[in-house]
Each structure stands twice: as structure tokens, then as C-alpha cells.
N, C-alpha and C positions, 0 to 999 in steps of 0.2 A: 486504495490500500491504507489501512490504519497504521500509523507510526507512533510508537510510544517512547522510543529512545532517541533523544536529540539533545542538542545543546540549548537548554532552556534560556540561558542568558542571551545567546546569539539571536534566537528567534524573537525574544522580547524586544531586542534592539531593532531588528528588521521590521517588526510590526508596530514599533513605536508605542508599546504598551505602557500604561501608567504603572507606578511602583506597586499599587495594590492589586494588580492583575497579573496572572502568569499563565502561559500556555500549558495545557495538560496533554495534548495530543495533536497530531498533524494528519490530515487526510489529503492524499495526493490525487489530483485530477488532471486529465489531459488525454492526449492521443499519442501513440507511439510514433517515433520518427520514421520508422520503416514498417510497412505492413508485412507481417509474416504469415506464411501459409500455416494453417492449423493442421496438425496431424489428423488422420482419419480416426474417428471415434471407434473404440473397440466394442465388440458385442459383450453381453453379459457372460456368455460362455468362454470368452477369452480372458476374463478377469476374475471369475469365481471358480473355486475348486470345490467340488462336491465329494465328500468322503463318507 
């Protein structure tokens, strides 16, 4: 997930960035703590309205 709003100063400290570099975005990676069941996928007829 792309994250564009964050505390730039805090992230710079965390990553120990030099003063001439700055973070412009964050991408989160990983696995969920709990595996969730995905809902059944709806058919096209259930989501599209023809008029």
C-alpha cells in the first residue's frame, strides 16, 4: 500500500537519512496477523445495472 502522508522528520530519523535526502513515500509490506476469510466474489449480474 502506497503511503504519501507521514511525519517526514520522524521517518528520516528512523532511517538515519543524511540531511540532503528526504523520504517522499512509504510502501508497506508484510503479512496480516490473522488470516481472514474473503467474501464470495459477486457475479457481473449482481454488480451491474442495465437500463
